[in-house]
N, CA, C and O atoms as a MOPAC input file, in Angstrom:
PM7 MOZYME 1SCF
protein

 N     -0.19700 1   -20.12100 1     1.44100 1
 C      0.92100 1   -19.90500 1     2.38900 1
 C      0.81500 1   -18.55100 1     3.11100 1
 O      0.77100 1   -17.47500 1     2.51500 1
 N      0.78100 1   -18.68900 1     4.36200 1
 C      0.56000 1   -17.43400 1     5.26600 1
 C      1.99800 1   -16.82600 1     5.48200 1
 O      2.95900 1   -17.50600 1     5.84100 1
 N      2.04200 1   -15.54300 1     5.24000 1
 C      3.25300 1   -14.78700 1     5.25100 1
 C      3.27700 1   -13.96200 1     6.48700 1
 O      2.26400 1   -13.30800 1     6.73400 1
 N      4.26900 1   -13.90100 1     7.28400 1
 C      4.24000 1   -13.05500 1     8.45600 1
 C      4.69600 1   -11.46300 1     8.00000 1
 O      5.06700 1   -11.12600 1     6.87500 1
 N      4.58800 1   -10.77800 1     8.94500 1
 C      4.81100 1    -9.26000 1     8.54800 1
 C      6.30100 1    -8.99100 1     7.99000 1
 O      6.53000 1    -8.28900 1     7.00400 1
 N      7.27300 1    -9.64400 1     8.75300 1
 C      8.70200 1    -9.41000 1     8.25800 1
 C      8.74900 1    -9.93300 1     6.82800 1
 O      9.21200 1    -9.20200 1     5.95300 1
 N      8.27200 1   -11.23200 1     6.51600 1
 C      8.30300 1   -11.74200 1     5.17200 1
 C      7.81500 1   -10.80100 1     4.13500 1
 O      8.41500 1   -10.60600 1     3.07700 1
 N      6.59500 1   -10.16800 1     4.50800 1
 C      5.99300 1    -9.23400 1     3.48700 1
 C      6.99100 1    -7.88400 1     3.41200 1
 O      7.35400 1    -7.36300 1     2.35700 1
 N      7.31400 1    -7.48100 1     4.61200 1
 C      8.34900 1    -6.25700 1     4.39600 1
 C      9.47100 1    -6.64100 1     3.57700 1
 O      9.83500 1    -5.89900 1     2.66400 1
 N     10.05800 1    -7.74200 1     3.82000 1
 C     11.23800 1    -8.08900 1     2.90400 1
 C     10.90000 1    -8.28000 1     1.41500 1
 O     11.65100 1    -7.86300 1     0.53400 1
 N      9.80500 1    -8.88900 1     1.17400 1
 C      9.23700 1    -8.93600 1    -0.28800 1
 C      9.11300 1    -7.46600 1    -0.89600 1
 O      9.52600 1    -7.18600 1    -2.02200 1
 N      8.47300 1    -6.51700 1     0.00400 1
 C      8.09400 1    -5.24000 1    -0.53200 1
 C      9.51100 1    -4.44300 1    -0.82800 1
 O      9.71500 1    -3.79500 1    -1.85500 1
 N     10.42300 1    -4.60100 1     0.21900 1
 C     11.69700 1    -3.89500 1     0.05000 1
 C     12.43400 1    -4.37800 1    -1.16600 1
 O     13.07000 1    -3.56400 1    -1.83500 1
 N     12.39300 1    -5.69500 1    -1.51000 1
 C     13.10800 1    -6.19200 1    -2.75700 1
 C     12.47900 1    -5.55600 1    -3.90100 1
 O     13.17200 1    -5.03000 1    -4.77100 1
 N     10.95500 1    -5.57100 1    -3.96800 1
 C     10.37700 1    -5.04000 1    -5.02400 1
 C     10.67500 1    -3.51000 1    -5.22700 1
 O     10.72800 1    -3.01400 1    -6.35300 1
 N     10.86400 1    -2.79900 1    -4.08800 1
 C     11.11000 1    -1.34400 1    -3.99200 1
 C     12.40300 1    -0.98900 1    -4.63600 1
 O     12.57300 1    -0.07500 1    -5.44300 1
 N     13.42800 1    -1.94500 1    -4.11500 1
 C     14.68900 1    -1.83000 1    -4.68400 1
 C     14.82000 1    -2.00400 1    -6.19600 1
 O     15.54700 1    -1.26300 1    -6.85700 1
 N     14.12400 1    -2.96500 1    -6.71800 1
 C     14.07700 1    -3.35100 1    -8.06900 1
 C     13.35100 1    -2.06900 1    -8.87800 1
 O     13.73700 1    -1.77500 1   -10.00900 1
 N     12.48600 1    -1.47700 1    -8.34700 1
 C     11.91300 1    -0.20600 1    -8.94900 1
 C     12.66500 1     0.89600 1    -8.62200 1
 O     12.10100 1     1.97000 1    -8.83300 1
 N     13.80200 1     0.94100 1    -8.15600 1
 C     14.84200 1     1.99300 1    -7.93100 1
 C     14.15800 1     3.13600 1    -6.93500 1
 O     14.17300 1     4.33500 1    -7.21200 1
 N     13.58600 1     2.61000 1    -5.79200 1
 C     13.20600 1     3.47300 1    -4.75200 1
 C     11.75300 1     3.70100 1    -4.54900 1
 O     11.30400 1     3.95900 1    -3.43200 1
 N     11.02600 1     3.61100 1    -5.58800 1
 C      9.53400 1     3.86000 1    -5.40800 1
 C      8.86000 1     2.95400 1    -6.25200 1
 O      9.19700 1     2.91300 1    -7.43500 1
 N      7.90100 1     2.17300 1    -5.80600 1
 C      7.12500 1     1.10700 1    -6.47900 1
 C      5.72300 1     1.67400 1    -6.50700 1
 O      5.13300 1     2.08100 1    -5.50600 1
 N      5.18900 1     1.66600 1    -7.85700 1
 C      3.72900 1     2.10000 1    -8.00300 1
 C      3.12700 1     0.85200 1    -8.72200 1
 O      3.56100 1     0.40800 1    -9.78400 1
 N      2.08400 1     0.34200 1    -8.02500 1
 C      1.41400 1    -0.91300 1    -8.34700 1
 C      0.11000 1    -1.04300 1    -7.72200 1
 O     -0.01900 1    -0.68400 1    -6.55200 1
 N     -0.91900 1    -1.54200 1    -8.40500 1
 C     -2.22300 1    -1.82800 1    -7.71100 1
 C     -2.01200 1    -2.92000 1    -6.67900 1
 O     -1.33800 1    -3.92800 1    -6.89000 1
 N     -2.59800 1    -2.66000 1    -5.62700 1
 C     -2.47700 1    -3.59100 1    -4.46100 1
 C     -2.93400 1    -5.03000 1    -4.84900 1
 O     -2.30600 1    -5.98600 1    -4.39600 1
 N     -3.95300 1    -5.21100 1    -5.63100 1
 C     -4.33400 1    -6.58700 1    -5.99500 1
 C     -3.34000 1    -7.28900 1    -6.85200 1
 O     -3.14500 1    -8.49900 1    -6.74800 1
 N     -2.63600 1    -6.43300 1    -7.80400 1
 C     -1.52800 1    -7.07800 1    -8.44900 1
 C     -0.25600 1    -7.46300 1    -7.52200 1
 O      0.39900 1    -8.49400 1    -7.67300 1
 N     -0.04400 1    -6.61100 1    -6.67500 1
 C      1.09700 1    -6.83800 1    -5.70200 1
 C      0.88300 1    -8.05700 1    -4.85200 1
 O      1.72400 1    -8.93100 1    -4.63700 1
 N     -0.49800 1    -8.00200 1    -4.33900 1
 C     -0.78700 1    -9.21900 1    -3.46600 1
 C     -0.67200 1   -10.69200 1    -4.19900 1
 O     -0.22500 1   -11.70900 1    -3.66900 1
 N     -1.16600 1   -10.57100 1    -5.50400 1
 C     -1.01900 1   -11.78100 1    -6.26500 1
 C      0.41900 1   -12.17600 1    -6.52400 1
 O      0.75800 1   -13.36000 1    -6.52500 1
 N      1.31300 1   -11.12100 1    -6.75600 1
 C      2.71900 1   -11.42300 1    -7.11100 1
 C      3.40800 1   -12.05300 1    -5.82700 1
 O      4.26900 1   -12.92800 1    -5.92200 1
 N      2.93000 1   -11.50700 1    -4.54500 1
 C      3.54000 1   -11.87200 1    -3.31000 1
 C      2.96300 1   -13.18800 1    -2.88600 1
 O      3.60000 1   -13.95200 1    -2.16300 1
 N      1.71200 1   -13.46800 1    -3.34900 1
 C      1.11100 1   -14.61500 1    -2.96200 1
 C      0.11200 1   -14.66100 1    -1.60700 1
 O     -0.10000 1   -15.67800 1    -0.94500 1
 N     -0.41700 1   -13.41200 1    -1.36400 1
 C     -1.36400 1   -13.30300 1    -0.16700 1
 C     -2.54300 1   -12.68600 1    -0.62900 1
 O     -2.51000 1   -12.06700 1    -1.69300 1
 N     -3.73200 1   -12.78400 1     0.12600 1
 C     -4.98700 1   -12.04100 1    -0.33400 1
 C     -4.78700 1   -10.57000 1    -0.17700 1
 O     -4.16600 1   -10.06300 1     0.75700 1
 N     -5.42400 1    -9.84400 1    -1.26900 1
 C     -5.30200 1    -8.37700 1    -1.24300 1
 C     -5.65000 1    -7.69100 1     0.14600 1
 O     -4.93300 1    -6.78000 1     0.55900 1
 N     -6.57800 1    -8.06000 1     0.75100 1
 C     -7.05800 1    -7.43500 1     2.00400 1
 C     -5.94800 1    -7.69100 1     3.12600 1
 O     -5.66300 1    -6.79200 1     3.91800 1
 N     -5.37300 1    -8.85900 1     3.16700 1
 C     -4.38700 1    -9.10300 1     4.07400 1
 C     -3.15300 1    -8.11100 1     3.89700 1
 O     -2.63700 1    -7.50600 1     4.83800 1
 N     -2.74500 1    -8.02300 1     2.56100 1
 C     -1.62900 1    -7.14100 1     2.30500 1
 C     -2.00800 1    -5.67300 1     2.67800 1
 O     -1.19700 1    -4.89500 1     3.18000 1
 N     -3.28100 1    -5.36000 1     2.40000 1
 C     -3.71700 1    -3.98100 1     2.74800 1
 C     -3.44700 1    -3.73800 1     4.19000 1
 O     -2.86400 1    -2.70200 1     4.50800 1
 N     -3.85700 1    -4.69000 1     5.18500 1
 C     -3.71000 1    -4.43600 1     6.61300 1
 C     -2.25500 1    -4.41700 1     6.88600 1
 O     -1.79700 1    -3.58200 1     7.66600 1
 N     -1.51400 1    -5.26800 1     6.30600 1
 C      0.03900 1    -5.46200 1     6.66200 1
 C      0.70900 1    -3.95000 1     6.25200 1
 O      1.49600 1    -3.34300 1     6.97900 1
 N      0.23600 1    -3.48800 1     4.95900 1
 C      0.92500 1    -2.29400 1     4.53000 1
 C      0.60400 1    -1.15000 1     5.51000 1
 O      1.41500 1    -0.26600 1     5.78900 1
 N     -0.64400 1    -1.23600 1     6.01100 1
 C     -1.07200 1    -0.05700 1     6.92400 1
 C     -0.35700 1    -0.17800 1     8.15800 1
 O      0.05300 1     0.85000 1     8.69600 1
 N     -0.15500 1    -1.28300 1     8.67100 1
 C      0.69000 1    -1.71100 1     9.90700 1
 C      2.14400 1    -1.14000 1     9.74500 1
 O      2.74800 1    -0.55900 1    10.64700 1
 N      2.61100 1    -1.36500 1     8.53500 1
 C      4.11800 1    -1.14100 1     8.37200 1
 C      4.13900 1     0.36300 1     8.14300 1
 O      5.17100 1     0.96700 1     8.43600 1
 N      3.18100 1     0.96900 1     7.68800 1
 C      3.31700 1     2.44300 1     7.40200 1
 C      3.05800 1     3.17100 1     8.80300 1
 O      3.59200 1     4.25100 1     9.05500 1
 N      2.26000 1     2.56000 1     9.64300 1
 C      2.15100 1     3.20500 1    10.93400 1
 C      3.47600 1     2.97300 1    11.78800 1
 O      3.79700 1     3.80100 1    12.64000 1
 N      4.19700 1     1.89900 1    11.56200 1
 C      5.39600 1     1.84600 1    12.44600 1
 C      6.60500 1     2.51400 1    11.66700 1
 O      7.74000 1     2.40200 1    12.13100 1
 N      6.39900 1     3.14200 1    10.60000 1
 C      7.43200 1     3.95200 1     9.87200 1
 C      8.35400 1     3.07600 1     8.89100 1
 O      9.28400 1     3.57800 1     8.26000 1
 N      8.03900 1     1.84600 1     8.82800 1
 C      8.80000 1     1.01200 1     7.87100 1
 C      8.53200 1     1.34600 1     6.37300 1
 O      9.43000 1     1.20700 1     5.54300 1
 N      7.36800 1     1.76100 1     6.05600 1
 C      6.94000 1     2.08500 1     4.79300 1
 C      6.28800 1     3.42400 1     4.67800 1
 O      5.86800 1     3.95600 1     5.70600 1
 N      6.16100 1     4.02900 1     3.49700 1
 C      5.59100 1     5.27400 1     3.23100 1
 C      4.68500 1     4.92900 1     2.01300 1
 O      5.13800 1     4.22500 1     1.11100 1
 N      3.40300 1     5.41600 1     1.96800 1
 C      2.52000 1     5.13800 1     0.81400 1
 C      1.81600 1     6.30500 1     0.44600 1
 O      1.57900 1     7.21400 1     1.24100 1
 N      1.43100 1     6.30200 1    -0.89600 1
 C      0.54100 1     7.42000 1    -1.32800 1
 C     -0.18200 1     6.82300 1    -2.57500 1
 O      0.44800 1     6.10900 1    -3.35500 1
 N     -1.51000 1     7.11300 1    -2.76700 1
 C     -2.28200 1     6.60300 1    -3.76100 1
 C     -2.01200 1     7.24000 1    -4.94000 1
 O     -1.70100 1     8.43000 1    -4.89700 1
 N     -2.08200 1     6.59500 1    -6.11000 1
 C     -1.98700 1     7.19500 1    -7.49800 1
 C     -3.17700 1     6.85500 1    -8.19500 1
 O     -3.11700 1     6.80200 1    -9.42400 1
 N     -4.32900 1     6.59900 1    -7.57200 1
 C     -5.47400 1     6.36000 1    -8.20500 1
 C     -5.59000 1     5.02200 1    -9.02800 1
 O     -5.34500 1     3.99800 1    -8.39100 1
 N     -5.91000 1     4.89500 1   -10.28300 1
 C     -5.96000 1     3.72800 1   -10.98800 1
 C     -4.59500 1     3.11400 1   -11.32200 1
 O     -4.50200 1     1.98400 1   -11.80100 1
 N     -3.54200 1     3.89300 1   -11.05300 1
 C     -2.23100 1     3.37600 1   -11.30400 1
 C     -1.82100 1     2.46600 1   -10.24000 1
 O     -0.97500 1     1.58400 1   -10.38700 1
 N     -2.53600 1     2.74800 1    -9.02400 1
 C     -2.07500 1     1.96800 1    -7.86300 1
 C     -1.55500 1     2.77500 1    -6.71200 1
 O     -1.74300 1     3.98800 1    -6.62500 1
 N     -0.88100 1     2.04600 1    -5.81300 1
 C     -0.20200 1     2.70100 1    -4.67500 1
 C      1.19100 1     2.88900 1    -4.80200 1
 O      1.91800 1     1.99300 1    -5.22800 1
 N      1.61900 1     4.02600 1    -4.44900 1
 C      3.12100 1     4.26300 1    -4.47200 1
 C      3.70000 1     3.84000 1    -3.05600 1
 O      3.20200 1     4.26400 1    -2.01300 1
 N      4.78500 1     2.97400 1    -3.08800 1
 C      5.24900 1     2.52700 1    -1.97000 1
 C      6.76400 1     2.86400 1    -1.82900 1
 O      7.51500 1     2.66300 1    -2.78400 1
 N      7.24000 1     3.39000 1    -0.61400 1
 C      8.65900 1     3.60800 1    -0.60700 1
 C      9.14300 1     3.11900 1     0.87000 1
 O      8.38300 1     3.00900 1     1.83200 1
 N     10.29600 1     2.89400 1     0.87900 1
 C     10.91100 1     2.48000 1     2.32700 1
 C     10.59400 1     3.72000 1     3.25500 1
 O     10.64700 1     4.86700 1     2.81200 1
 N     10.28600 1     3.45200 1     4.47300 1
 C     10.14700 1     4.66400 1     5.36900 1
 C     11.24900 1     5.43500 1     5.60000 1
 O     11.09700 1     6.58800 1     6.00300 1
 N     12.59300 1     4.87100 1     5.36400 1
 C     13.78300 1     5.64700 1     5.61800 1
 C     14.48800 1     6.19200 1     4.20600 1
 O     15.65200 1     6.59000 1     4.18600 1
 N     13.69900 1     6.15900 1     3.12500 1
 C     14.19400 1     6.41700 1     1.98100 1
 C     14.15900 1     8.00300 1     1.71400 1
 O     13.27600 1     8.67700 1     2.24300 1
 N     15.04300 1     8.53500 1     0.95900 1
 C     14.72600 1    10.00300 1     0.51100 1
 C     13.54400 1    10.25200 1    -0.27200 1
 O     13.18500 1     9.47700 1    -1.15800 1
 N     12.86100 1    11.42300 1     0.05800 1
 C     11.58300 1    11.55600 1    -0.52400 1
 C     10.47100 1    10.95000 1     0.07100 1
 O      9.36400 1    11.05700 1    -0.45700 1
 N     10.66000 1    10.24900 1     1.23800 1
 C      9.63300 1     9.46000 1     1.87400 1
 C      8.69200 1    10.36400 1     2.69000 1
 O      7.55900 1    10.01000 1     3.01800 1
 N      9.21900 1    11.51600 1     2.98600 1
 C      8.26900 1    12.50000 1     3.72600 1
 C      8.13200 1    13.68300 1     2.86000 1
 O      9.05600 1    14.09200 1     2.15600 1
 N      6.98000 1    14.22100 1     2.92100 1
 C      6.57300 1    15.38100 1     2.04100 1
 C      5.77400 1    16.34700 1     2.91000 1
 O      4.96300 1    15.90000 1     3.72200 1
 N      5.98100 1    17.70200 1     2.76100 1
 C      5.32800 1    18.54600 1     3.67900 1
 C      3.66800 1    18.52700 1     3.56000 1
 O      2.89900 1    18.83700 1     4.46900 1
 N      3.33100 1    18.12900 1     2.34000 1
 C      1.76200 1    18.30600 1     2.23200 1
 C      1.00100 1    17.01300 1     2.65500 1
 O     -0.22300 1    16.97100 1     2.53000 1
 N      1.71200 1    15.94500 1     3.16000 1
 C      1.16100 1    14.80000 1     3.52400 1
 C      0.77900 1    15.06900 1     5.04000 1
 O      1.57000 1    15.51100 1     5.87400 1
 N     -0.49900 1    14.75000 1     5.27000 1
 C     -1.21500 1    14.97900 1     6.56700 1
 C     -1.88000 1    13.64800 1     7.01500 1
 O     -2.97200 1    13.36300 1     6.52300 1
 N     -1.34100 1    12.87800 1     7.84500 1
 C     -1.76800 1    11.54700 1     8.41500 1
 C     -1.67200 1    10.45700 1     7.47900 1
 O     -1.00300 1    10.60100 1     6.45600 1
 N     -2.27500 1     9.38200 1     7.73000 1
 C     -2.09500 1     8.16900 1     6.88600 1
 C     -2.87000 1     8.33700 1     5.61200 1
 O     -3.83900 1     9.09600 1     5.59200 1
 N     -2.49200 1     7.66200 1     4.53700 1
 C     -3.16000 1     7.69600 1     3.31000 1
 C     -4.45100 1     6.61400 1     3.50100 1
 O     -4.49500 1     5.83800 1     4.45600 1
 N     -5.31300 1     6.66700 1     2.63300 1
 C     -6.30200 1     5.64800 1     2.65100 1
 C     -6.65800 1     5.31600 1     1.27500 1
 O     -6.96000 1     6.19500 1     0.46700 1
 N     -6.63200 1     4.03300 1     0.97300 1
 C     -6.73700 1     3.66700 1    -0.36000 1
 C     -7.54000 1     2.25400 1    -0.38500 1
 O     -7.48800 1     1.50500 1     0.59100 1
 N     -8.26300 1     1.93800 1    -1.51600 1
 C     -8.98500 1     0.66200 1    -1.72600 1
 C     -7.90300 1    -0.40800 1    -1.75800 1
 O     -6.91100 1    -0.22800 1    -2.46400 1
 N     -8.03500 1    -1.44800 1    -1.07100 1
 C     -7.12000 1    -2.50900 1    -0.92300 1
 C     -7.29800 1    -3.40500 1    -2.21300 1
 O     -6.45500 1    -4.29100 1    -2.35300 1
 N     -8.15600 1    -3.30500 1    -3.05100 1
 C     -8.30100 1    -4.03600 1    -4.29300 1
 C     -8.09500 1    -3.28400 1    -5.42100 1
 O     -7.85400 1    -3.90700 1    -6.45500 1
 N     -8.13100 1    -2.16500 1    -5.45600 1
 C     -7.84700 1    -1.39200 1    -6.73000 1
 C     -6.84300 1    -0.26200 1    -6.59100 1
 O     -6.34400 1     0.26900 1    -7.58300 1
 N     -6.54000 1     0.11700 1    -5.28600 1
 C     -5.65200 1     1.33500 1    -5.19500 1
 C     -6.06300 1     2.57600 1    -5.35200 1
 O     -5.29100 1     3.53500 1    -5.35500 1
 N     -7.47900 1     2.67000 1    -5.51400 1
 C     -8.05600 1     4.14300 1    -5.79100 1
 C     -8.20100 1     4.83600 1    -4.49700 1
 O     -8.56400 1     4.22900 1    -3.49000 1
 N     -7.92500 1     6.09700 1    -4.50500 1
 C     -8.01300 1     6.89500 1    -3.26900 1
 C     -9.35900 1     6.85700 1    -2.56600 1
 O    -10.39400 1     6.99600 1    -3.21800 1
 N     -9.36800 1     6.68500 1    -1.33900 1
 C    -10.72400 1     6.68600 1    -0.55500 1
 C    -10.69900 1     7.68200 1     0.40100 1
 O     -9.73500 1     7.84500 1     1.15000 1
 N    -11.78000 1     8.41400 1     0.42400 1
 C    -11.95700 1     9.53000 1     1.39600 1
 C    -12.37500 1     9.01400 1     2.74500 1
 O    -13.00300 1     7.95500 1     2.74800 1
 N    -12.11700 1     9.61200 1     3.90700 1
 C    -12.60300 1     9.17300 1     5.19100 1
 C    -14.28000 1     9.08300 1     5.22800 1
 O    -14.89300 1    10.05900 1     4.79700 1
 N    -14.89400 1     8.13800 1     5.64400 1
 C    -16.23800 1     7.98900 1     5.79500 1
 C    -16.81700 1     7.29600 1     4.54600 1
 O    -18.02200 1     7.04600 1     4.59700 1
 N    -16.17400 1     6.96300 1     3.48100 1
 C    -16.61700 1     6.05800 1     2.41600 1
 C    -16.75900 1     4.62900 1     2.88900 1
 O    -15.87000 1     4.15300 1     3.59600 1
 N    -17.69300 1     3.99500 1     2.58800 1
 C    -17.93200 1     2.63600 1     2.80000 1
 C    -17.60500 1     1.76100 1     1.70500 1
 O    -17.31700 1     0.58300 1     1.91400 1
 N    -17.63100 1     2.25500 1     0.56700 1
 C    -17.41300 1     1.45100 1    -0.76800 1
 C    -16.44600 1     2.40900 1    -1.65600 1
 O    -16.45700 1     3.64000 1    -1.62900 1
 N    -15.59500 1     1.56900 1    -2.46100 1
 C    -14.67300 1     2.20400 1    -3.29800 1
 C    -15.43700 1     2.87300 1    -4.42600 1
 O    -16.30100 1     2.20900 1    -4.99800 1
 N    -15.20000 1     4.15000 1    -4.80800 1
 C    -15.92400 1     4.75200 1    -5.97000 1
 C    -15.39200 1     4.27400 1    -7.37900 1
 O    -15.98300 1     4.59400 1    -8.41100 1
 N    -14.17600 1     3.44100 1    -7.38000 1
 C    -13.74600 1     2.99100 1    -8.65400 1
 C    -14.19500 1     1.57400 1    -8.91700 1
 O    -14.60900 1     1.26400 1   -10.03400 1
 N    -14.12300 1     0.65200 1    -7.87000 1
 C    -14.39900 1    -0.89900 1    -8.19000 1
 C    -15.72000 1    -1.21100 1    -7.49100 1
 O    -16.35300 1    -2.22600 1    -7.77900 1
 N    -16.14400 1    -0.31600 1    -6.55000 1
 C    -17.36600 1    -0.63900 1    -5.88800 1
 C    -17.33900 1    -1.68700 1    -4.77000 1
 O    -18.38600 1    -2.11600 1    -4.28700 1
 N    -16.11300 1    -2.09800 1    -4.36200 1
 C    -16.02300 1    -3.24000 1    -3.30000 1
 C    -16.07900 1    -2.30500 1    -2.00100 1
 O    -15.78900 1    -1.11000 1    -1.95000 1
 N    -16.50000 1    -3.09400 1    -1.01200 1
 C    -16.75500 1    -2.56500 1     0.40800 1
 C    -15.26000 1    -2.29100 1     0.99900 1
 O    -14.41100 1    -3.18100 1     0.94600 1
 N    -15.00200 1    -1.10800 1     1.52400 1
 C    -13.70800 1    -0.69000 1     2.12900 1
 C    -13.70000 1    -1.12000 1     3.53400 1
 O    -14.70800 1    -1.03500 1     4.23500 1
 N    -12.58000 1    -1.58200 1     3.95500 1
 C    -12.30200 1    -1.95400 1     5.40800 1
 C    -12.55200 1    -0.75300 1     6.24300 1
 O    -12.41900 1     0.38800 1     5.79900 1
 N    -12.93500 1    -1.03900 1     7.52500 1
 C    -13.11700 1     0.14700 1     8.56300 1
 C    -11.82800 1     0.61200 1     9.00000 1
 O    -11.74700 1     1.53300 1     9.81200 1

């Protein structure tokens, strides 16, 4: 079942609300829960973050922290630019890396 951007945003907002404001989950688990491929969810999260609808930060093996873009605590002074993370395991990925240092899968460009 293909989900559009708004349906994914609604699904994420529901899970964020249930987590009391900040959801920390591996992308692959979240994608399985929502019912879309992890790479598709990764790209949708990036697009939603660029639009200001979401805010993300990697928590390494624990996964990705996701907040609503308009939520308190969604902006932090030390944050510079978009975060980059592995769409399969949520591990932080540095610019220029072609493969995830945690799971070894190829990172999207």
